[in-house]
C-alpha positions as CSV (number, residue, x, y, z in Angstrom):
1,M,107.5,96.3,76.4
2,D,105.1,94.2,74.3
3,E,101.6,93.2,75.0
4,E,102.6,89.6,75.9
5,T,104.9,90.7,78.8
6,F,103.0,93.7,80.1
7,P,100.7,92.0,82.5
8,E,103.5,90.2,84.4
9,E,105.7,93.4,84.2
10,L,102.9,95.4,85.7
11,A,102.2,92.8,88.4
12,D,105.8,92.4,89.3
13,A,106.2,96.3,89.5
14,L,103.1,96.6,91.6
15,V,104.3,93.9,94.0
16,G,107.8,95.2,94.1
17,V,106.6,98.7,95.0
18,Q,104.4,97.2,97.8
19,R,107.1,95.1,99.2
20,L,109.6,97.9,99.4
21,L,107.3,100.3,100.9
22,R,106.4,97.6,103.7
23,R,110.1,97.0,104.3
24,R,111.1,100.7,104.4
25,L,108.0,101.3,106.7
26,R,109.4,98.6,109.1
27,A,112.7,100.1,109.4
28,G,113.2,102.1,112.5
29,L,110.0,100.9,114.2
30,T,110.2,101.2,118.1
31,V,107.1,98.8,118.4
32,P,106.5,95.2,117.3
33,R,105.5,95.3,113.6
34,L,102.2,94.5,112.2
35,R,101.8,91.8,109.6
36,G,100.3,92.9,106.3
37,A,96.9,91.2,107.0
38,E,96.8,93.0,110.4
39,V,97.3,96.3,108.8
40,E,94.7,95.6,106.1
41,L,92.2,94.5,108.8
42,L,92.9,97.7,111.0
43,R,92.6,99.9,107.8
44,L,89.2,98.2,107.0
45,V,87.9,98.7,110.5
46,E,89.0,102.4,110.3
47,S,87.2,102.9,107.1
48,R,83.9,100.9,108.5
49,P,83.8,101.2,112.1
50,G,81.6,98.5,113.7
51,I,82.1,96.1,110.8
52,R,81.4,92.6,111.6
53,V,84.0,89.7,111.4
54,S,82.1,88.1,108.8
55,D,82.0,91.0,106.6
56,A,85.4,91.9,107.3
57,A,86.4,88.3,106.1
58,K,84.2,88.6,103.0
59,E,85.9,92.2,102.3
60,L,89.5,90.9,102.6
61,F,88.7,87.7,100.9
62,L,89.9,85.6,103.8
63,A,88.5,82.6,105.7
64,G,86.3,83.6,108.7
65,N,88.6,81.7,111.1
66,S,91.6,83.7,109.7
67,V,90.0,86.8,110.4
68,S,88.9,85.8,113.8
69,T,92.5,84.7,114.6
70,L,93.8,88.2,113.4
71,V,91.0,89.8,115.5
72,N,91.9,87.9,118.7
73,Q,95.6,88.8,118.2
74,L,94.7,92.5,117.6
75,V,92.4,92.6,120.6
76,K,95.1,91.1,122.8
77,D,97.7,93.6,121.5
78,G,95.3,96.4,122.3
79,H,94.5,97.6,118.7
80,L,90.9,96.3,118.3
81,V,87.8,96.2,120.7
82,R,84.9,93.8,120.0
83,E,81.5,95.2,120.9
84,T,78.2,93.5,120.8
85,D,76.0,94.5,118.0
86,P,72.8,96.2,119.4
87,A,70.9,95.0,116.5
88,D,71.9,91.5,116.7
89,R,73.2,90.5,120.2
90,R,74.8,87.3,118.7
91,A,77.0,89.4,116.4
92,V,80.3,91.4,117.2
93,R,81.3,94.6,115.7
94,L,84.9,95.7,115.5
95,L,86.3,99.1,116.6
96,L,89.7,100.6,116.7
97,T,91.4,101.6,119.9
98,E,93.1,104.8,120.4
99,K,96.2,102.9,120.2
100,A,95.5,101.5,116.9
101,E,94.3,104.9,115.5
102,T,97.7,106.6,116.6
103,R,99.5,103.7,115.1
104,L,97.6,103.9,111.7
105,R,97.9,107.7,111.7
106,D,101.7,107.3,112.1
107,W,102.0,104.7,109.6
108,K,100.1,106.9,106.9
109,Q,102.3,109.9,107.6
110,R,105.4,107.9,107.2
111,R,104.1,106.3,104.2
112,V,103.0,109.4,102.6
113,A,106.5,111.0,103.4
114,L,108.5,108.0,102.0
115,V,106.5,108.1,98.7
116,T,106.6,111.9,98.6
117,R,110.3,111.7,98.8
118,H,110.8,109.2,96.2
119,V,108.4,110.6,93.7
120,A,110.1,114.0,93.8
121,R,113.3,112.2,92.8
122,L,111.7,111.2,89.5
123,D,111.7,113.7,86.5
124,A,108.5,115.6,85.7
125,A,107.5,113.3,82.8
126,D,107.6,110.2,85.2
127,Q,105.8,112.0,87.9
128,E,103.1,112.9,85.4
129,A,102.9,109.5,84.2
130,L,102.3,108.2,87.7
131,R,99.5,110.8,88.2
132,A,98.0,109.7,84.9
133,A,98.1,106.0,85.9
134,L,96.1,106.4,89.0
135,P,92.6,106.2,87.5
136,A,93.5,103.1,85.5
137,L,95.2,101.4,88.5
138,R,92.1,102.2,90.6
139,A,89.8,100.7,88.0
140,L,92.0,97.6,87.8
141,A,91.6,97.3,91.6
142,V,87.9,97.6,91.5
143,D,87.7,95.1,88.6
144,L,89.8,92.7,90.6
145,H,87.8,93.2,93.7
146,E,84.6,92.7,91.8
147,E,85.5,89.6,90.2
148,A,86.8,88.0,93.5
149,E,83.2,88.8,94.8
150,R,81.6,86.9,91.9
151,T,83.6,83.7,92.6
């Protein structure tokens, strides 16, 4: 792989792994599937309980009205609760419901099991290469996130 094709090959590999993980995790679901943006929002609310819709939109790099639409759907489906912010009665904070917590816990367990199973099929050198790549991939994600915040 040369320097010219590396960025495209890396992006393709990352997208391909993510797409296949999503498809495999959807297989066998007994409940209606959540879209990618819905899962992202639920995971954000899980990590930052009480986050405001505007802050969620900024964090996810989505338009406020797009996040509001997601919130409305997730509230309707029983995954999110809107709570008035005691510090600012005009603002709404988002919290997960027990249903969403259970769903996310199940999703994480299934994802870990799927990745564990497939990584175990790789030889030791490839497993170590993936472990060694994690800090660089995290740094890449941070840089992409910071650049998006600046624009």
